[in-house]
C-alpha positions as CSV (number, residue, x, y, z in Angstrom):
1,M,36.0,12.8,-6.6
2,T,35.6,10.0,-4.1
3,T,34.3,12.4,-1.5
4,N,31.7,13.8,-3.9
5,R,30.5,10.3,-4.8
6,A,30.2,9.5,-1.1
7,S,28.3,12.7,-0.4
8,L,25.9,11.9,-3.3
9,A,25.4,8.3,-2.0
10,R,24.6,9.7,1.5
11,A,22.1,12.1,0.0
12,E,20.3,9.3,-1.8
13,L,20.2,7.2,1.4
14,A,18.9,10.2,3.4
15,G,16.3,10.8,0.7
16,L,15.1,7.2,1.0
17,L,14.5,7.7,4.7
18,T,12.9,11.2,4.3
19,N,10.5,9.9,1.7
20,A,9.5,7.0,3.9
21,A,8.9,9.5,6.8
22,Q,6.6,11.5,4.6
23,S,4.7,8.4,3.5
24,V,4.2,7.4,7.1
25,S,3.0,10.9,8.0
26,S,0.5,10.8,5.2
27,I,-1.4,8.1,7.0
28,L,-2.4,10.6,9.7
29,T,-4.1,13.0,7.3
30,A,-5.9,10.4,5.2
31,E,-9.6,10.8,5.0
32,Y,-12.3,8.1,4.3
33,P,-16.0,8.8,3.7
34,T,-18.0,7.5,6.7
35,A,-21.7,6.8,6.6
36,A,-23.8,8.1,9.4
37,S,-24.5,4.5,10.4
38,R,-20.8,4.0,11.0
39,S,-19.8,7.4,12.4
40,Y,-18.2,5.8,15.4
41,L,-15.5,4.4,13.0
42,H,-14.6,7.8,11.5
43,P,-11.4,8.2,13.7
44,V,-9.9,5.0,12.4
45,L,-11.1,4.6,8.8
46,G,-8.6,7.1,7.3
47,P,-5.5,5.3,8.8
48,L,-7.1,1.9,8.1
49,S,-7.6,2.7,4.4
50,A,-4.2,4.4,3.9
51,G,-2.0,2.2,6.0
52,P,-1.9,-0.9,3.8
53,R,-1.1,1.3,0.7
54,V,1.8,2.9,2.5
55,V,3.1,-0.5,3.6
56,C,3.0,-1.7,0.0
57,E,4.7,1.5,-1.1
58,L,7.5,1.1,1.4
59,N,7.9,-2.5,0.6
60,E,8.4,-1.7,-3.1
61,R,11.0,1.0,-2.3
62,L,12.9,-1.4,-0.1
63,E,12.9,-4.1,-2.8
64,G,14.2,-1.5,-5.2
65,F,16.8,-0.4,-2.7
66,V,18.2,-3.9,-2.4
67,A,17.6,-5.1,-6.0
68,D,19.1,-2.3,-8.1
69,E,22.6,-2.9,-6.7
70,P,24.2,-5.4,-4.3
71,L,23.2,-5.2,-0.7
72,P,24.6,-2.0,1.0
73,A,28.1,-2.6,2.3
74,T,29.0,0.8,3.5
75,P,28.3,1.9,7.1
76,A,25.8,4.5,5.9
77,G,24.1,2.0,3.7
78,L,23.8,-0.6,6.5
79,F,22.6,2.1,8.9
80,T,19.9,3.2,6.4
81,L,18.7,-0.3,5.7
82,A,18.4,-1.0,9.5
83,S,16.4,2.2,10.0
84,Y,14.1,1.6,7.0
85,A,13.5,-2.1,7.9
86,S,12.7,-1.2,11.5
87,A,10.2,1.5,10.4
88,L,8.5,-0.9,8.0
89,G,8.2,-3.7,10.6
90,W,6.9,-1.3,13.3
91,L,4.3,0.2,10.9
92,T,3.1,-3.2,9.9
93,E,2.7,-4.3,13.5
94,S,0.9,-1.1,14.4
95,L,-1.5,-1.5,11.5
96,A,-2.2,-5.1,12.6
97,E,-3.1,-3.8,16.0
98,L,-5.4,-1.2,14.5
99,T,-7.1,-3.8,12.4
100,S,-7.6,-6.0,15.4
101,S,-9.2,-3.1,17.4
102,V,-11.5,-2.3,14.5
103,D,-12.5,-5.9,14.3
104,Q,-13.4,-5.9,18.0
105,I,-15.6,-2.8,17.5
106,C,-17.3,-4.2,14.5
107,T,-18.0,-7.5,16.3
108,R,-19.6,-5.7,19.2
109,V,-21.9,-3.5,17.1
110,G,-22.7,-6.2,14.6
111,I,-24.5,-8.4,17.2
112,P,-26.8,-6.0,18.9
113,R,-29.3,-8.7,20.1
114,E,-26.7,-10.7,21.9
115,P,-25.6,-9.9,25.5
116,P,-22.5,-7.7,25.2
117,D,-19.1,-9.1,26.1
118,P,-18.4,-8.2,29.8
119,A,-15.0,-6.8,28.6
120,F,-16.9,-4.2,26.5
121,A,-19.9,-3.7,28.8
122,A,-20.7,0.0,29.3
123,P,-20.6,1.2,32.9
124,A,-24.1,1.5,34.4
125,S,-23.5,5.2,35.0
126,V,-23.3,5.8,31.2
127,E,-26.7,4.1,30.7
128,Q,-28.4,6.2,33.4
129,D,-29.8,9.5,32.0
130,S,-29.0,11.5,35.1
131,E,-25.3,10.5,35.0
132,F,-25.2,10.7,31.3
133,D,-26.6,14.2,31.3
134,F,-24.0,15.2,33.9
135,A,-21.1,14.0,31.8
136,F,-22.1,15.9,28.6
137,S,-23.7,19.3,27.8
138,A,-27.2,19.4,26.4
139,L,-25.8,20.1,22.9
140,E,-23.3,17.3,23.2
141,L,-25.9,14.9,24.5
142,A,-28.3,15.7,21.6
143,A,-25.5,15.1,19.1
144,I,-24.6,11.8,20.7
145,R,-28.2,10.6,20.7
146,T,-28.6,11.6,17.0
147,A,-25.5,9.8,16.0
148,A,-26.4,6.8,18.1
149,K,-29.9,6.6,16.5
150,A,-28.3,6.7,13.0
151,A,-26.0,3.9,14.0
152,G,-28.7,1.8,15.6
153,L,-27.1,1.9,19.1
154,T,-28.0,3.2,22.5
155,P,-26.3,6.4,23.5
156,G,-24.2,4.5,26.0
157,D,-23.1,1.9,23.6
158,Y,-22.3,4.6,21.0
159,V,-20.0,6.4,23.5
160,E,-18.2,3.2,24.3
161,V,-17.5,2.2,20.7
162,L,-16.6,5.7,19.8
163,S,-14.2,5.8,22.8
164,E,-12.6,2.5,21.6
165,S,-12.3,4.0,18.1
166,L,-10.6,7.1,19.4
167,L,-8.2,5.1,21.5
168,A,-7.2,3.0,18.5
169,A,-6.8,6.1,16.4
170,S,-4.6,7.6,19.2
171,R,-2.3,4.5,19.2
172,I,-1.8,4.5,15.4
173,T,-1.2,8.3,15.5
174,D,1.5,7.9,18.2
175,A,3.2,5.1,16.3
176,C,3.2,6.9,13.0
177,M,4.6,10.1,14.6
178,E,7.4,8.2,16.3
179,I,8.2,6.2,13.2
180,S,8.3,9.3,11.0
181,S,10.3,11.3,13.6
182,G,12.8,8.5,13.9
183,L,13.2,8.2,10.1
184,L,13.9,11.9,9.9
185,E,16.4,11.8,12.7
186,D,18.2,8.9,11.0
187,S,18.1,10.8,7.6
188,A,19.7,13.8,9.1
189,Y,22.4,11.7,10.7
190,V,23.2,9.9,7.4
191,L,23.2,13.2,5.5
192,G,25.1,15.2,8.1
193,D,28.0,12.8,8.7
194,A,31.1,14.1,7.2
195,T,33.0,10.9,6.4
196,D,30.5,8.1,5.9
197,H,31.8,6.6,9.1
198,V,28.4,6.0,10.7
199,W,27.3,3.0,12.8
200,I,30.9,2.1,13.8
201,G,30.6,1.9,17.6
202,D,29.5,-1.0,19.7
203,G,27.3,1.0,22.0
204,P,23.6,1.7,21.7
205,D,24.1,5.2,20.5
206,S,25.6,3.9,17.2
207,L,22.2,2.3,16.3
208,P,19.5,4.0,14.2
209,T,16.9,5.9,16.2
210,L,14.1,3.4,15.4
211,V,16.2,0.4,16.3
212,R,16.9,2.0,19.7
213,S,13.2,2.8,20.2
214,L,12.2,-0.8,19.4
215,L,14.8,-2.2,21.8
216,A,13.5,0.2,24.5
217,R,9.9,-1.0,23.8
218,M,11.0,-4.6,24.1
219,E,12.7,-4.0,27.4
220,T,9.6,-2.1,28.7
221,A,7.4,-5.0,27.7
222,E,9.6,-7.5,29.6
């Protein structure tokens, strides 16, 4: 009977992590209607709109996890809590970085009459038609010019802000994929352990996947 209860508890803990992974993954498929005048923001508007909702959702689940019963005291419970909290913190940080990137893009395109910030200045080659034509096909160039006109930007500026938007979208995509993957790995570990004796070692391999990833990122940053 004790073994069955332990297995059920692990299943519930694993389900918490799996559901969180699915919520994080949903950010990557979120869509948001984009006006032609703001088409350069299309790559980031979906994640930007869905991200805060997912963070709130994960926060509510975490509050329920620690409020319904006393704080987890089993190794599996503590392992799950560490994984979940790491995922939530990482996602919140990544969305803050995305918001900052979008703010920079909006600041640039919102002051068209002012000299551009040197940090965002388009290379001269992009502004020259000969070089610009060389970089894109005739069809691509026509599409860029059409989109730039709708946005009230020069083709060169449009390419620059679209590139920044795509880069920001790539960063949040990488973060969400790594967070979701880590949660699923930790879920499988909690569910597959035969005795509930998880997270008992002193070495780094005993930590949740996301905790190890965050520690590795901190070491790389240093």
